[in-house]
C-alpha positions as CSV (number, residue, x, y, z in Angstrom):
1,M,69.5,117.4,137.3
2,L,70.8,115.9,134.1
3,S,71.4,118.7,131.7
4,V,71.8,118.5,128.0
5,L,73.7,121.8,128.2
6,K,76.7,120.1,129.8
7,F,77.7,118.5,126.6
8,V,76.9,121.4,124.2
9,P,80.1,123.3,123.3
10,I,80.3,127.0,124.0
11,C,80.6,127.7,120.3
12,K,77.0,126.3,119.9
13,L,75.4,128.3,122.7
14,N,73.3,130.1,120.1
15,L,71.5,126.7,119.7
16,V,70.5,126.6,123.4
17,S,67.0,128.0,122.6
18,R,66.5,125.0,120.3
19,V,68.0,122.5,122.6
20,L,66.1,123.5,125.8
21,P,62.7,122.0,124.7
22,L,64.5,118.6,124.6
23,Q,66.1,118.9,128.1
24,R,63.1,117.7,130.2
25,W,62.4,114.8,127.9
26,V,66.0,113.6,127.8
27,H,66.2,113.7,131.6
28,H,63.0,111.6,132.1
29,A,63.1,109.3,129.0
30,P,63.8,105.6,129.5
31,A,67.4,104.5,129.0
32,T,66.3,101.5,126.9
33,P,65.0,102.8,123.6
34,L,64.8,99.7,121.5
35,H,61.4,98.4,122.8
36,F,59.8,101.5,121.4
37,H,60.4,100.3,117.9
38,K,57.6,97.8,118.0
39,N,55.2,99.3,120.5
40,S,55.2,103.1,120.2
41,K,52.8,105.0,118.0
42,V,54.3,108.0,116.4
43,G,53.0,111.1,114.8
44,T,54.4,113.9,116.7
45,S,55.6,116.8,114.6
46,T,59.3,117.2,114.8
47,S,60.1,119.6,112.0
48,G,63.1,121.7,113.1
49,F,64.4,119.0,115.4
50,D,66.6,117.2,112.9
51,F,69.5,119.6,113.3
52,D,69.1,119.6,117.0
53,F,69.5,115.8,117.0
54,D,72.5,116.1,114.8
55,V,74.2,118.5,117.2
56,L,73.3,116.4,120.2
57,I,74.6,113.2,118.7
58,R,77.8,114.8,117.7
59,V,78.6,116.2,121.1
60,C,77.2,113.4,123.3
61,R,79.9,111.7,125.4
62,D,77.7,109.6,127.8
63,I,76.1,106.3,126.9
64,N,73.0,106.8,129.1
65,I,72.3,110.2,127.5
66,A,72.9,108.6,124.0
67,K,70.2,106.0,124.8
68,R,67.7,108.7,126.0
69,L,68.3,110.6,122.8
70,H,67.7,107.4,120.9
71,T,64.4,106.9,122.8
72,L,63.3,110.4,121.9
73,L,64.2,109.8,118.3
74,V,62.0,106.7,118.2
75,V,59.1,108.3,120.0
76,L,59.2,111.3,117.6
77,G,59.0,109.0,114.6
78,K,62.6,109.4,113.4
79,A,63.8,105.8,114.0
80,Q,63.9,105.2,110.2
81,D,65.8,108.3,109.4
82,V,68.9,106.6,107.9
83,V,71.2,109.6,108.5
84,L,70.3,110.0,112.2
85,S,70.2,106.3,113.0
86,T,73.5,105.7,111.3
87,K,75.0,108.5,113.4
88,L,73.7,106.7,116.4
89,V,75.4,103.5,115.2
90,N,78.7,105.4,115.2
91,L,77.9,107.1,118.5
92,Y,77.3,103.8,120.3
93,A,80.4,102.3,118.8
94,S,82.5,105.3,120.0
95,L,81.1,104.9,123.5
96,G,81.9,101.2,123.6
97,D,78.5,99.6,123.1
98,I,78.7,97.7,119.9
99,T,75.5,95.7,120.8
100,F,73.3,98.8,120.6
101,S,75.1,99.8,117.4
102,R,74.1,96.5,115.8
103,S,70.5,96.7,117.2
104,T,70.1,100.2,115.9
105,F,71.4,99.1,112.5
106,N,69.1,96.0,112.4
107,H,66.0,98.1,113.1
108,L,66.6,100.2,109.9
109,Q,64.2,98.9,107.3
110,K,66.1,100.5,104.4
111,K,69.8,100.4,104.8
112,N,71.8,102.6,102.4
113,L,75.5,102.4,101.6
114,F,76.3,104.9,104.3
115,A,74.6,102.7,106.9
116,W,76.5,99.5,105.8
117,N,79.9,101.4,105.8
118,S,79.2,102.8,109.2
119,M,78.3,99.3,110.7
120,V,81.5,97.8,109.3
121,A,83.6,100.7,110.7
122,A,81.8,100.4,114.0
123,Y,82.9,96.8,114.3
124,V,86.5,97.7,113.4
125,R,86.5,100.6,116.0
126,S,85.4,98.1,118.6
127,C,88.2,95.6,117.6
128,R,85.6,93.1,116.3
129,R,87.5,92.2,113.2
130,H,85.7,88.9,112.4
131,E,82.3,90.5,112.9
132,A,83.4,93.4,110.6
133,L,84.3,90.9,107.8
134,S,81.0,89.0,108.4
135,C,79.1,92.3,108.1
136,F,81.0,93.1,104.9
137,N,80.2,89.7,103.5
138,E,76.5,90.1,104.4
139,F,76.6,93.5,102.7
140,L,77.9,92.0,99.4
141,L,75.3,89.1,99.5
142,V,72.1,90.8,100.6
143,S,72.3,94.6,100.1
144,G,72.4,94.7,96.3
145,L,74.7,97.7,96.7
146,R,78.2,98.2,95.3
147,P,81.1,99.2,97.7
148,D,82.5,102.6,97.3
149,F,85.7,104.4,98.4
150,Y,84.6,104.6,102.0
151,T,83.9,100.8,102.3
152,F,87.4,99.5,102.1
153,P,89.6,101.4,104.6
154,P,87.8,99.8,107.6
155,V,87.5,96.5,105.8
156,L,91.3,96.4,105.2
157,K,91.8,97.1,108.9
158,A,89.7,94.1,109.7
159,C,91.9,91.9,107.5
160,L,94.9,92.2,109.8
161,S,94.4,88.8,111.2
162,D,94.0,86.8,108.0
163,R,96.4,87.0,105.1
164,R,94.1,84.9,102.8
165,I,91.2,87.3,103.2
166,S,93.4,90.3,102.8
167,S,94.7,89.0,99.5
168,S,91.2,88.4,98.3
169,I,90.2,92.0,99.3
170,H,93.3,93.3,97.5
171,G,92.3,91.4,94.3
172,F,88.7,92.8,94.6
173,I,90.1,96.3,94.7
174,I,92.4,95.7,91.8
175,R,89.6,94.3,89.6
176,H,87.5,97.4,90.2
177,E,90.5,99.7,89.7
178,W,90.0,101.5,92.9
179,L,93.7,101.6,93.7
180,E,94.3,104.0,90.8
181,K,91.2,106.1,91.7
182,D,91.6,106.7,95.5
183,V,94.8,107.2,97.4
184,V,93.0,106.5,100.7
185,I,92.3,102.9,99.7
186,G,96.0,102.6,98.5
187,N,97.2,103.9,101.9
188,A,94.9,101.4,103.7
189,L,96.4,98.6,101.6
190,V,99.9,99.6,102.5
191,N,99.0,99.8,106.2
192,M,97.3,96.4,106.0
193,Y,100.3,94.6,104.6
194,A,102.6,96.4,107.0
195,K,100.5,95.3,110.0
196,L,100.7,91.7,108.6
197,G,104.5,92.0,108.4
198,A,104.5,91.7,104.6
199,M,106.7,94.7,103.9
200,D,107.6,93.5,100.4
201,C,103.9,93.6,99.5
202,A,103.4,96.9,101.2
203,R,106.3,98.4,99.2
204,T,104.9,97.0,96.0
205,V,101.5,98.6,96.6
206,F,103.1,101.8,97.6
207,E,105.1,102.0,94.4
208,Q,101.9,101.3,92.4
209,L,100.1,104.3,93.8
210,P,99.7,106.9,91.0
211,V,99.6,109.7,93.7
212,K,101.5,109.5,96.9
213,D,100.6,111.9,99.6
214,I,102.2,112.5,103.0
215,I,100.0,109.8,104.6
216,S,101.3,107.3,102.0
217,W,104.9,108.0,103.0
218,N,104.2,108.0,106.7
219,T,102.4,104.7,106.4
220,L,105.4,103.1,104.6
221,I,108.0,104.5,107.1
222,T,105.9,103.4,110.1
223,G,105.5,99.9,108.6
224,Y,109.3,99.6,108.2
225,T,109.9,100.8,111.7
226,Q,107.3,98.6,113.4
227,N,108.7,95.6,111.6
228,G,112.2,96.2,112.8
229,L,113.5,97.4,109.4
230,A,114.9,100.7,110.7
231,S,117.4,101.2,107.9
232,E,114.7,100.8,105.3
233,A,112.6,103.3,107.2
234,V,115.5,105.8,107.1
235,D,115.9,105.1,103.3
236,A,112.2,105.7,102.7
237,F,112.4,109.0,104.7
238,N,115.4,110.1,102.6
239,M,113.4,109.4,99.4
240,M,110.5,111.4,100.7
241,E,112.8,114.3,101.5
242,E,113.7,114.4,97.8
243,C,110.0,114.9,96.9
244,T,109.7,118.7,96.9
245,K,105.9,118.6,97.0
246,I,105.8,116.5,100.2
247,I,106.0,118.4,103.4
248,P,106.7,116.4,106.6
249,N,104.1,116.7,109.3
250,Q,103.8,115.5,112.9
251,G,103.0,112.0,111.7
252,T,106.3,111.9,109.8
253,W,108.4,112.7,112.8
254,V,106.6,110.3,115.0
255,S,107.3,107.6,112.3
256,I,111.0,108.3,111.6
257,L,112.2,109.0,115.2
258,P,111.7,105.5,116.4
259,A,113.7,104.2,113.5
260,Y,116.6,106.5,114.5
261,S,116.1,105.2,118.1
262,H,116.4,101.6,116.9
263,V,119.8,102.2,115.2
264,G,121.1,104.6,117.8
265,A,121.2,107.5,115.3
266,L,121.8,110.3,117.7
267,Q,123.2,112.8,115.3
268,Q,120.3,112.4,112.8
269,G,117.8,112.5,115.7
270,M,119.4,115.7,116.9
271,K,119.1,117.2,113.4
272,I,115.4,116.3,113.4
273,H,115.1,118.0,116.8
274,G,116.7,121.1,115.4
275,R,114.2,121.2,112.5
276,L,111.3,120.8,114.9
277,I,112.5,123.7,117.0
278,K,112.6,125.9,113.9
279,N,109.1,124.8,113.0
280,C,107.8,125.1,116.6
281,L,106.7,121.5,116.5
282,Y,109.0,120.0,119.2
283,K,106.4,120.7,121.9
284,D,103.7,118.7,120.2
285,I,103.0,116.0,122.8
286,F,103.5,113.0,120.4
287,V,106.5,114.5,118.6
288,A,108.2,115.4,121.9
289,T,107.5,111.9,123.3
290,S,109.2,110.4,120.3
291,L,112.2,112.7,120.9
292,I,112.4,111.7,124.5
293,D,112.3,108.1,123.5
294,M,115.1,108.7,120.9
295,Y,117.4,110.4,123.4
296,G,116.8,107.7,125.9
297,K,117.5,104.9,123.5
298,C,120.6,106.7,122.1
299,G,122.1,107.0,125.6
300,R,121.5,110.7,126.1
301,L,119.2,110.4,129.0
302,V,120.1,113.9,130.2
303,D,118.8,115.4,127.0
304,G,115.6,113.4,127.3
305,I,115.1,114.7,130.8
306,S,115.6,118.3,129.9
307,L,113.2,118.0,127.0
308,F,110.7,116.4,129.3
309,N,110.9,119.6,131.5
310,E,110.2,121.8,128.5
311,I,106.9,120.2,127.2
312,P,103.4,120.1,128.5
313,R,102.9,117.2,130.9
314,E,99.2,117.1,131.5
315,T,98.8,113.6,130.1
316,S,100.6,110.3,130.8
317,V,102.2,110.1,127.4
318,P,105.5,112.0,128.1
319,W,105.7,110.5,131.6
320,N,105.5,107.1,130.2
321,A,108.4,107.9,127.8
322,I,110.8,109.2,130.4
323,I,109.9,106.4,132.9
324,S,110.7,103.9,130.1
325,S,114.0,105.6,129.3
326,L,115.0,105.5,132.9
327,G,114.1,101.8,133.0
328,I,116.4,100.7,130.2
329,H,119.2,102.6,131.8
330,G,118.7,100.8,135.1
331,D,117.4,103.7,137.0
332,G,114.5,101.9,138.7
333,E,114.5,104.0,141.9
334,V,114.4,107.2,139.9
335,A,111.6,105.9,137.7
336,L,109.5,105.1,140.8
337,Q,110.1,108.5,142.3
338,L,109.1,110.1,139.0
339,F,105.9,108.1,139.1
340,K,105.2,109.6,142.5
341,D,105.7,113.1,141.0
342,M,103.4,112.2,138.2
343,L,100.7,111.4,140.7
344,A,101.4,114.5,142.7
345,E,100.8,116.6,139.6
346,G,97.4,115.0,139.1
347,V,98.2,113.0,136.0
348,E,96.3,109.7,135.8
349,P,98.5,106.7,135.0
350,D,97.4,104.3,132.2
351,H,98.3,100.7,131.4
352,I,101.5,101.8,129.5
353,T,102.6,103.6,132.6
354,F,102.6,100.4,134.6
355,V,104.3,98.5,131.8
356,S,107.1,101.0,131.9
357,L,107.3,100.9,135.7
358,L,107.3,97.1,135.9
359,S,110.0,96.9,133.2
360,A,112.1,99.5,135.2
361,C,111.7,97.4,138.3
362,S,112.7,94.3,136.4
363,H,115.9,95.9,135.1
364,S,116.8,97.1,138.6
365,G,115.9,94.0,140.6
366,L,113.2,95.9,142.6
367,V,111.0,92.9,143.3
368,N,109.0,94.3,146.2
369,E,108.4,97.6,144.5
370,G,107.3,95.8,141.3
371,E,104.8,93.7,143.2
372,R,103.4,96.8,144.9
373,C,103.0,98.5,141.5
374,F,101.3,95.5,140.1
375,D,98.8,95.5,143.0
376,L,98.4,99.3,142.9
377,M,97.5,99.1,139.2
378,Q,94.6,96.8,139.8
379,K,93.3,97.9,143.2
380,E,93.8,101.7,143.0
381,Y,93.3,102.4,139.3
382,G,91.2,99.5,138.2
383,I,93.5,98.6,135.4
384,K,93.2,95.0,134.4
385,P,96.6,93.4,133.7
386,N,97.2,92.4,130.1
387,L,99.9,90.1,128.6
388,R,102.5,92.8,128.7
389,H,102.0,93.4,132.4
390,Y,102.2,89.7,133.2
391,G,105.3,89.4,131.0
392,C,107.0,92.1,133.0
393,M,106.1,90.4,136.2
394,V,107.3,87.0,135.1
395,D,110.6,88.6,134.0
396,L,110.9,90.5,137.3
397,L,110.4,87.4,139.4
398,G,112.4,85.2,137.2
399,R,115.5,87.4,137.0
400,A,115.5,87.7,140.8
401,G,115.5,83.9,141.1
402,Y,111.8,83.5,142.3
403,L,111.1,80.8,139.6
404,E,108.4,79.0,141.6
405,K,106.6,82.3,142.2
406,A,106.9,83.2,138.5
407,Y,105.5,79.8,137.5
408,N,102.6,80.2,139.9
409,L,101.8,83.6,138.5
410,V,101.8,82.1,134.9
411,S,99.6,79.1,136.1
412,N,97.0,81.4,137.7
413,M,96.8,84.0,135.0
414,P,93.1,84.7,134.1
415,I,94.2,85.0,130.4
416,Q,95.9,82.5,128.2
417,P,99.8,82.9,128.4
418,D,101.4,83.8,125.0
419,A,104.9,83.2,123.8
420,S,106.3,86.3,125.6
421,I,105.2,84.9,128.9
422,W,106.7,81.4,128.4
423,G,109.7,83.0,126.8
424,A,110.4,85.1,129.9
425,L,110.0,82.1,132.1
426,L,112.4,80.1,129.9
427,S,114.9,82.9,129.9
428,A,114.9,82.9,133.7
429,C,115.3,79.1,133.8
430,R,118.4,79.5,131.6
431,I,119.9,82.1,133.9
432,H,119.4,80.0,137.0
433,G,120.0,76.6,135.4
434,N,116.5,75.2,136.2
435,V,116.4,72.6,133.4
436,D,113.2,70.8,134.4
437,L,111.1,74.0,134.6
438,G,112.9,75.3,131.5
439,T,112.0,72.2,129.5
440,F,108.4,72.5,130.6
441,A,108.3,76.2,129.6
442,S,109.8,75.5,126.3
443,S,107.3,72.8,125.4
444,R,104.4,75.2,126.2
445,L,106.3,78.0,124.3
446,L,106.7,76.0,121.1
447,E,103.0,75.1,121.2
448,V,102.1,78.8,120.9
449,D,105.0,79.9,118.7
450,S,107.1,77.4,116.9
451,E,108.5,79.8,114.3
452,N,110.6,82.1,116.5
453,V,114.2,81.0,116.2
454,G,115.1,83.0,119.3
455,Y,113.2,80.5,121.6
456,Y,115.1,77.6,120.2
457,V,118.3,79.4,120.9
458,L,117.2,80.1,124.5
459,L,116.5,76.4,125.0
460,S,119.7,75.3,123.3
461,N,121.7,77.7,125.5
462,M,120.1,76.3,128.6
463,Y,121.2,72.8,127.7
464,A,124.7,74.0,126.7
465,N,125.2,75.8,130.0
466,I,124.9,72.5,131.9
467,G,126.8,70.5,129.3
468,K,123.8,68.6,128.1
469,W,125.0,68.5,124.5
470,E,122.6,65.8,123.3
471,G,119.8,68.3,124.2
472,V,121.6,71.0,122.2
473,T,121.9,68.8,119.2
474,K,118.2,67.8,119.4
475,V,117.0,71.5,119.7
476,R,119.2,72.6,116.8
477,S,118.1,69.7,114.6
478,L,114.4,70.6,115.4
479,A,115.0,74.3,114.4
480,R,116.9,73.2,111.2
481,D,114.1,70.8,110.2
482,R,111.6,73.7,110.5
483,G,113.8,75.9,108.2
484,L,114.7,78.3,111.0
485,R,118.1,80.0,111.1
486,K,119.7,81.7,114.0
487,T,120.0,85.5,113.7
488,P,123.7,86.3,113.2
489,G,125.1,88.4,116.1
490,W,126.8,91.6,115.2
491,S,128.1,94.7,117.1
492,S,128.9,98.1,115.7
493,V,131.2,100.9,116.9
494,V,131.6,104.4,115.5
495,V,135.0,105.8,114.6
496,G,135.0,109.3,113.1
497,N,132.2,109.3,110.6
498,I,132.2,105.6,109.9
499,V,130.2,102.9,111.6
500,E,132.1,99.6,111.7
501,V,129.9,96.5,112.0
502,F,131.6,93.3,113.2
503,Y,130.2,89.8,113.0
504,T,131.3,87.0,115.3
505,G,134.5,85.4,114.1
506,N,135.3,88.2,111.7
507,Q,138.6,87.7,109.8
508,T,138.1,90.2,107.0
509,H,138.6,93.6,108.5
510,P,141.6,95.5,107.2
511,K,142.9,95.9,110.8
512,C,142.1,92.3,111.7
513,T,145.7,91.6,112.8
514,E,145.9,94.6,115.0
515,I,142.4,93.9,116.5
516,Y,143.3,90.3,117.6
517,E,146.7,91.4,118.8
518,E,145.0,94.1,121.0
519,L,142.7,91.4,122.3
520,R,145.6,89.1,123.2
521,V,147.3,91.9,125.1
522,L,144.0,92.9,126.9
523,T,143.3,89.2,127.8
524,A,146.7,88.8,129.4
525,K,146.2,92.0,131.5
526,M,142.7,90.8,132.4
527,K,144.0,87.5,133.6
528,N,146.6,89.3,135.8
529,L,143.7,91.0,137.5
530,G,141.9,87.7,138.1
531,Y,139.8,87.2,134.9
532,V,138.9,83.6,134.1
533,P,137.0,82.9,130.9
534,D,133.5,81.6,131.5
535,Y,133.2,78.7,129.1
536,S,129.5,78.2,129.9
537,F,128.9,81.0,127.3
538,V,130.5,78.8,124.6
539,L,127.7,76.8,123.1
540,Q,129.9,74.2,121.4
541,D,131.4,71.0,122.7
542,V,135.0,71.8,122.0
543,E,138.3,71.9,123.9
544,D,139.0,74.8,126.4
545,D,141.6,76.4,124.3
546,E,139.2,76.6,121.3
547,K,136.5,77.9,123.6
548,E,138.7,80.8,124.7
549,Q,139.4,81.7,121.1
550,I,135.7,81.6,120.4
551,L,135.0,84.0,123.3
552,M,137.8,86.3,122.0
553,S,136.1,86.5,118.6
554,H,132.7,87.5,119.8
555,S,131.4,90.6,117.9
556,E,131.2,92.9,121.0
557,R,134.8,92.1,121.9
558,L,136.0,92.8,118.4
559,A,134.2,96.1,118.4
560,M,135.7,97.1,121.7
561,A,139.2,96.3,120.5
562,F,138.8,98.2,117.3
563,G,137.4,101.2,119.2
564,I,140.5,101.1,121.5
565,I,143.1,101.1,118.7
566,S,141.2,103.6,116.6
567,T,140.3,106.4,119.1
568,S,142.2,108.6,121.4
569,P,143.2,107.3,124.9
570,R,140.5,107.5,127.5
571,S,137.8,108.5,125.1
572,P,134.5,106.7,125.5
573,I,133.5,103.8,123.3
574,R,129.9,103.3,122.2
575,I,128.8,99.9,121.0
576,F,125.5,98.6,119.7
577,K,124.6,94.9,119.6
578,N,121.6,93.4,118.0
579,L,121.3,90.5,120.5
580,R,121.8,90.2,124.3
581,V,125.4,90.8,125.3
582,C,127.3,87.6,126.1
583,G,127.9,87.2,129.9
584,D,131.6,86.6,129.5
585,C,132.0,89.6,127.2
586,H,130.1,91.6,129.8
587,N,132.6,90.5,132.4
588,A,135.5,91.3,130.0
589,A,134.1,94.8,129.3
590,K,134.3,95.6,133.0
591,F,138.0,94.6,133.1
592,I,138.7,96.4,129.9
593,S,137.0,99.6,131.2
594,R,139.3,99.5,134.2
595,I,142.5,98.6,132.3
596,T,142.0,101.3,129.6
597,E,140.4,103.9,131.9
598,R,137.6,104.3,129.4
599,D,133.9,104.5,129.6
600,I,132.3,101.7,127.5
601,I,128.6,102.3,126.8
602,M,127.0,99.2,125.3
603,R,123.3,98.9,124.2
604,D,122.1,95.4,123.6
605,S,118.7,94.2,122.7
606,N,117.5,94.5,126.3
607,R,119.1,97.6,128.0
608,F,122.1,99.8,128.4
609,H,125.3,98.8,130.1
610,H,127.6,101.6,131.2
611,F,131.0,100.2,132.1
612,K,133.3,102.5,134.1
613,C,136.2,101.7,136.4
614,G,135.5,98.0,136.3
615,I,131.8,98.2,137.2
616,C,128.7,98.0,135.1
617,S,125.6,100.2,135.7
618,C,123.4,97.0,135.7
619,G,125.2,95.9,138.9
620,D,125.7,92.5,137.2
621,Y,122.0,91.9,137.7
622,C,121.6,90.7,134.1
623,F,123.8,87.7,134.7
624,V,124.6,85.0,137.2
625,T,127.9,86.2,138.8
626,P,130.7,84.4,137.0
627,A,133.6,82.7,138.7
628,S,135.8,85.7,138.3
629,S,134.5,89.3,138.7
630,V,136.3,92.6,138.4
631,P,137.5,93.4,141.9
632,H,136.0,96.5,143.5
633,S,136.7,98.5,146.6
634,H,137.7,97.3,150.1
635,S,134.1,97.1,151.2
636,H,132.1,94.4,149.4
637,R,128.4,94.2,148.7
638,T,126.1,91.3,148.1
639,H,124.6,90.7,144.6
640,P,120.8,90.6,144.5
641,R,121.0,86.9,144.0
642,G,123.2,86.4,147.0
643,H,126.6,86.2,145.3
644,E,129.4,88.2,147.0
645,A,131.7,90.3,144.8
646,T,135.4,90.4,145.4
647,T,137.4,93.6,146.3
648,H,140.0,95.9,144.8
649,H,141.7,99.2,145.6
650,D,139.8,101.6,143.3
651,P,136.9,103.7,144.6
652,P,133.6,102.2,143.7
653,A,131.4,103.8,141.1
654,T,127.8,104.4,142.1
655,T,125.6,101.5,140.8
656,V,121.9,101.7,140.1
657,R,121.0,100.4,143.5
658,D,123.2,103.0,145.2
659,R,121.3,105.9,143.6
660,T,118.7,107.5,145.9
661,P,115.4,109.0,144.8
662,E,117.0,112.4,145.4
663,A,118.6,111.9,142.0
664,L,115.3,113.0,140.6
665,N,116.2,116.6,141.6
666,T,118.3,116.7,138.4
667,L,115.1,116.7,136.4
668,T,114.8,120.4,137.0
669,S,118.4,121.3,136.9
670,V,119.9,119.8,133.8
671,A,120.8,122.0,130.8
672,P,118.1,122.4,128.1
673,S,118.4,119.8,125.3
674,A,117.3,122.3,122.7
675,A,120.8,123.7,122.7
676,S,122.2,120.3,121.8
677,A,119.7,120.0,119.0
678,R,120.6,123.5,117.7
679,S,124.3,122.7,117.7
680,A,123.7,119.6,115.6
681,P,125.2,119.8,112.0
682,S,122.7,121.0,109.5
683,A,124.0,118.7,106.7
684,A,122.0,115.6,106.1
685,S,124.9,113.4,105.3
686,H,125.0,109.9,106.8
687,P,128.2,108.4,108.1
688,Q,129.6,105.5,106.0
689,Q,129.1,102.0,107.2
690,R,131.4,99.1,106.9
691,Q,130.6,95.5,107.8
692,H,133.0,92.7,108.5
693,G,132.9,89.0,109.1
694,Q,130.3,86.4,108.2
695,R,127.3,88.0,106.6
696,P,124.6,85.4,105.8
697,Q,122.3,88.1,104.5
698,P,122.4,91.8,103.8
699,L,122.2,93.9,107.0
700,R,121.8,97.7,106.9
701,R,120.4,98.3,110.4
702,Q,123.3,100.1,112.2
703,R,124.0,103.3,110.4
704,L,124.5,105.8,113.1
705,P,125.6,105.1,116.6
706,L,125.9,107.4,119.6
707,R,128.2,110.4,119.2
708,E,129.2,111.4,122.7
709,S,129.7,109.8,126.1
710,N,126.8,109.2,128.4
711,S,128.9,110.1,131.4
712,E,127.2,113.5,131.7
713,A,123.8,111.8,132.0
714,S,125.1,109.4,134.6
715,A,126.8,112.1,136.6
716,A,123.6,114.2,136.5
717,L,121.6,111.2,137.8
718,K,124.1,110.5,140.6
719,N,124.2,114.0,142.0
């Protein structure tokens, strides 16, 4: 028997005596209340029931019960009660039935401002932005009412798809001087411009706010982070710290930690961790998840794992974070085993879980496992794939060389492919040299996104790889005509407390002579071991000698050389690169790690590469195997694409595909990360940053790189 009591909280059991008379009616009432509006005759006395309806509406969590309550409200003559009906509008929207929300609203004969605001908010809550704006326009034209402070926050959320309308709403707010009167409207304006990517406008509105609360600061910091302006986010956080009246909350830490993750600011992230331990906030599920993500993206996977063991894990949120971290480190098998443990603990996976899993499979070349996850998601858990899932699958199949299978998946998608889908297919075509399919993918890609310079670079690189220079010239000319400029590549390396940022072709560093001399010495030693420069990564039609010089001046190679001459022997070198690592530089890093007996940990825009003893943790899966490869042990293994590696006399390091699921046992045996956070320096000083080479525009992204070697994390995962 359907019982009203099942959705009445324990704290309201004193109301049971008032709720019980409604139980029988709610159970037997029709579930389609709206036909009563025209046909029912009312007149039943309902005094004393108003508060009961209010309680029931507030605690209801079932759409069928909501409709029965609505029917009862109509029969008892309360259909025109604006307060109760408006609460039903909100209830239907929260339960995912916007149609009943609108019908309930339409049957109100007298709609007050509260009702109009609720209807607009209901559309926004249901992601019906165009309907929300239409409702707001209808409100202005027919209601005869004036908007108030509660009208604009949802309206501004509805403007996220239209800059023109958002500017008009902003002007309306300014004319009525609401920006000066209510900080909530100001915060909503900052959020609107941030979501539109107009951070200059967001900052201008923020600075115009007469009063800035913690939500104002959190919104600005989040906007910078989500738009890839991590250094600006850090600057805003530091400014907020100077405001003695502003106390950071959970939202602040969730906003700033992704910025530290983006720039690899391990030391600053650990300081935040220390503060959170003192404030007993580090076990908050969202704060802890941000910390796990920060440790993973800063190369300290072992600390992320130990923190994962310390926090509550009843929801999928922390599981998603640690699976994602394992994925970018190439630990696909461990990520899959962790997913099994997640299910064993009774945690229900969500769509983000499968995005993380599919991405981990893609980085590790686990094609069969990825396909099984994709099927499991749909058949077992009823999760409908979205564009992110399809993007991961296209990337997974494309990297592995299944280009026809990837194209068929794109062709048969039930939803329209976006730029990320075609971009993944184009990237796979570049890797495998399929110009015909790549040209087709690029034509579709530029139809849906012609303003992303990265896609032009992908297409240009594909033509350059096969020596089709007329195609390179045409693509570059097309990008130039559209006013697009290639993002300059840079790499950073930390030495002491200073982060050195190198641009490709740098000639301005004080140690420029020593850097290039070290590179010449290293190149000679590399060639003695069998290194042959791969000129396919030089995207210019020049002579071979000049191509070799261009390769030697790539930013990641300059950063490696500087790290070698500036740090003690055999100490690890940590490098951050804003773009994908060059394939020839990837090959060179393997040789250099063997020659110098150093660990080289490099994070590019896609994943981590841990070079040790001439082998990379990615197993060369990110690149077509070049003509020369660092020799490894007497036994040889076959690359996932079928290329055979050569041999050498050093013992092989365990690659990601050599790691067995038993490595997951380290999840319960690693040292607690809290100790690391407590040992972090308490001073808030930032290391200085130097930038060298061509600098077309100011760049302040890479402030703080990784501080220590990731060898302990790798060792823990291998045991």
